[in-house]
N, C-alpha and C positions, 0 to 999 in steps of 0.2 A: 455644136455651134462653134463657128470660127471666130478667131481673134479679130478685134476691132482695129482697122488700119488707122494709122495717124494720117490724117488729111487735113489740108488747108482748106479754107473757105472757097477760094478760087478754084482749086482742083475739084472741089465737091460741085461747084457749079458747072464747070466743064464735063464732069462725069455725068451729072443729071442731064446736061444738054444732049449727050449721046443716047440718053434713054427716052428722049422725046420732050423734055421739059424745055421751055423757053423763058427767058427773063421777061417778065411782065412790066417791072419797074424797079428802079433803084432809089432807095431813100438812104442817104449817107452811105454807110457801108453794108447795108442789108439789102440783098437781092430777093426780090419776090418772083418765084418761079411758079408757072402753071403749065400742066399738061393739057392736051386738047380734049382729054375725057373728063376734066374738071378736077383732078388732083392738084393740090397746090402746097406750097411750103415756103418758108423764109430761111435764107441762108445767110448768116453774117460772114462777110468776107474781109475781116481785119488782116492788114498786111503782116505776113510773118507768123500769125498765130494759127495754131491747129484748132479744129473743132473738138470740144470736149466729148467723151464717150456717151454721156446721157443726152446731150443735144443731138449728137449724131444719130442715135437710136430713134429719137423723136422725129427727126427729119425723115429717116428711112420709113419709119411707121406712117408718116403723112404721105409719103410718096408710094406706099405699099411695095417697098422693095426690101430684100434681105441683104445682109452683109456680104454674102457670095455674089449676089447681083451687082453690088458696088464694086467688089473686087474685079469682076470680069471687065469693067469699063475703065478701071484706073490705069 
């Protein structure tokens, strides 16, 4: 298994956008993303803060992506 990259919320939203996810709505600093096949997740995009490793794993599990998939689009 690969090392977990340090990624900000805005970078993660952009990377998921490249994988087919689109922002459904934004409430505060939380972006709600959905794929056209029904997968969805919430990404906190707090300015200047990185997403923690536990939360990043949960987001990737919700999106059914691996760390290597994420690294390809970053």
